[in-house]
N, C-alpha and C positions, 0 to 999 in steps of 0.2 A: 623677635630681633636677634640677630647674631652680633656678638661683640668680638673684637680681636684686639690684641695688643699692639700698638704702633711701634713696630720695631723692637728696640730694647727699652723703650720709654716706660713709664708707668700708666700711659694712657690707655684705657680701654675703650676703644671707639666702635660705634655702630658701624657694620660693614656697609650700610648705605648711610652716606652723609649728605647733609642739606647745603648744597651750593647756593648762597645768598645773593650771588651777583645781579640776578634778574628781578630782585624785589622792587616793587614801585614805591611811590611817595606816600602811600596811605598807611600810616603808622598802625592805626587800629586793624586794618586787614592783615598787615604783615604779622602783627603780634598774634592774632588768632591763628595763622597759619603756622606760625613757629611753636606756639603752644600746643597745637594738635599734634605736631611732629613730635615733641617731647612726650606728649601722652602716648604715642604709639610706638615709643621705644627709640626714636633717633636722637642720639646725645652729642652728635659731633656737627658743628655749623662753621662754615668756611666763609670768609670775607676778605675784604683788602681795603686799605686807605685809598687805593685808586678808584674804586667802585663809586660813581656818583659823586665824585671829589669828596668823599668821606661821609657822605649821607647814608651809604650803605651800612657802615659800622654805627651810625647813630640810631638807625631803626633797629638794628639787632640789639644794641644796648639797651635801648627803651623797652624792648620786648622782654628781655631776660633780667631786668632791675627787679631784685627781690627774689630772684630763683637762680642766682649765678651758679650755685654749687651743684645744680642739676645737669648743667650743660658744659661741654667742651668747646672752647672758641678758639678757631684759628683765624689769624689775619696775616696780611702780608705788607712788605715795605720795600722801597727801592725806587719807587716812581715818584718823582717830585713834581707836583703842578706848578706851573709857572705862575708868577704874581698876576699877570693879565688873563689867566684862564685860558690861554690859546692851545694849551697842550701840556705835556710833561716831559721831563728829561730824566734819564737813567742816572741815579745817585746812590750807589752802594757803599758810600764812605761811612766810616766809623762815626763821624760828627753828625751826619744826617740821620743815621739810624738811631742814634741816642736822643736825638731831638724828636723824630717822628713817632717814637714808641709812646712818648708821654701824650701826644695828640690823639693816638689811636685808643690809648687807655682812657682819655677823657671821653672820647665819643662813645666808647663802649661801656662806659659806666662802670669800671671795674678796676681793681688795683693789680691785676695780674692777667697775663695772655697765657693760655695753655700752649699754643704752638705758634711761634712767630716765624714766618717764611719769608725769605728773600724771593721777591717777585721778579724771577728772571735771573740774568747773569751771563757774562761773557768770560772767556779765557783771559782777557786782558784787564779784568777787574783787579782792584788791590784786595785779593782774596784774604790774605792775613788780617788786614785791617777790618774788613767785613766780620770775619770770625771773631776778632777781639770784641767787637761790639756785641755780638750775641751772646759770647761767654760772660762778658761784663754784665749784661741784662739779667743772665741767670744768677749770677752771684747776688745781684740787688734784689732779686725776687720779683722783677717785673714781668718776666717770662719764665715758664716751667721748662720748655724745650724749644728748640729751633729746627727749621729745615730750610730747604729751598724749592722753589717751583721753577723747574728746568726740564726741557727735552734734550739738552746737549750733552752727549756722553763725555766729551772732554771736560766740560764744566763739573757734571756730576763725579767724576773720577777724582778731581782735585779736592772737592768737599769731602769725599768719602775718605781719601787719605790724609787731610789735614785738619778735619773738624770733628765735632761730636754731633752732627746732625741726628736727629731721630727720624726725619722722612724726607722723601723726594715727592713732589707732586708732579706727574707727568701726563701727557696725552697717550691713551692706549685704548686700541679697539681692535675689532677684527679688520677694520680697513686702515688701522694704523699699528702694524706689529713691530715697528722699528725698535721698541724697548725690548723685544724678545731676543735680539741678536746678542747682547751682551749685559745691558743695563740691569734687567730684572735679576738674573742670577747673581750678579755682583752685589746688589742691595741685598738679596736673600742671604748670601754668605756672610755679610758684614751686620746683619741684623738691623737693617735700616728699612722702615716701613714705607711702602708706596702707596700714595694716594691717587687713584686713577681717574682722570677727567676725560671727557669726550668719548664715553663708552658707546654712545649711540651714533658717533660720527655725524654729528649735525643732524640727527635724525633719519640719516639715510639707511640705518639699519633697523629702522622702527616705523617704516611706512612711508617716509617723504619720497617724492619722485627722485629717481636716480640722476645723478650728475657726475662729471669727472671729479675725482677727489685724491689728493696726494699722490699724483701719477698713475692712478687707476683711471681707465676709460669709463665712460657711462656704462657700458655694457658689462664691464668687469664689477662695477659697483652694483649693477643690478644682480648679477650672479652671486655676489655676497649677501645681498639682502634676500635672494631667493632661498639661499643655503640656511640662513638664519631662520626663515619662516618654515622651512621643511623641518628643521629640528624642533621648532616650536609646535608644529602640528595643530592640533585643534584644542588642546588643553592649556596651552600657554600663548602669551603675547610674544611677539618678536622682541620686543624691549626686554623682557625677562632674560631670554637667550643671549642677547647682545651684552648685557650688563654681567650676567652670570659667567660669559666668556672672559672677561676682564678679572673677574673675582677668583678664577680658577687657579691662577698663578699664586703659589704660596707666599711670595713676596708682597702681594697686594692686601693691604690692610682695609682699605674702604674704597668703594666707587663714590666719587663727588657728583652728585647729580643736581643739575640747575632746577630750581623748583620756584615757582611764581605764583601759581594757582592751585586751588583745591585739587582739581583733576590730576595735575601733575604730582602732587603729593600723594594722591590715591594710587598713581602709577608706581611711584617710588615705593610705598608701602606694600603693594602688590609684589614687587621685585623682592622686597625683604623676606616674604614668605615663600617665595619659590625655592624649589629644590636646586640643587647644584647640578651641573652638567656632568655627564659621565666622561671618562677618558675617550670613549668611542666617539661620543658626540663632538668633543674637542678636537679630535683627530679629523672627523668629517668636515667641520668648518675650516681647519686649517689647509686641508688639501683643496679647497674651493679656489684660492688664488694663491700666487706666489707671493711671498712675505716681501714687503717693501723694507728698505734699508735706509740708514742716514747717509746722505752723501756728503754732508758738511759736518763741521764740529765733531769730528771723530776723534 
């Protein structure tokens, strides 16, 4: 396993991170899967208070009770469940974040969170209020670092200029090259780590039947999938190439892969052992399709 520094933070994270969102309700099975991931070198685990109404944090907390120092736990805040359970509302206020962190700490069975992330964000948010909350939590020792999970360039720029974020989680793949236009280079220049999700583009780059995706036609998606398979050849799997594409940019600290089964963990571990793509392979993939761009939130 390769480990990378997350931006300018003191966190050394495995470049393949375990996305916990899809874990089921069987705590024993989840613990076996999570423990095996740790044994194989994965040390970075990402969850959120939104997932399964907090039950996802609970299953992660139960699995890592007694071995907290071996793992880096990231979770997210900002989506507040309604009292009747009918859905959630966006709430990035200081008062809510300071309340929500204690609930996450309890569910995770820990007294600190390694990386606390704002789970979204708009340009109309009370951004200074939000930043104050995270900075206060750092001073209190409840969190070690904070970041945002956002795909919006205008929001990302505000946090880059006004806060001490350690990371940005965003969607990035060969079929979603929007971050390449300006965001990745900006974060690289500022020493802010990128956590890439969606590397497989809903499986479209790893063998699932082609369908229209983010403005690309079915035919264009198939062309991209074929290009990934061509680079993979007979010695690699398409998923290895698709994830290695996202890890190639120096701003990217880790690819967060959703893992729910032993088979998916095996695939993730195989990717962790695969070789990096060459500059020529990256160029061949990029020449397959026009790069898409953000039309909004610029």
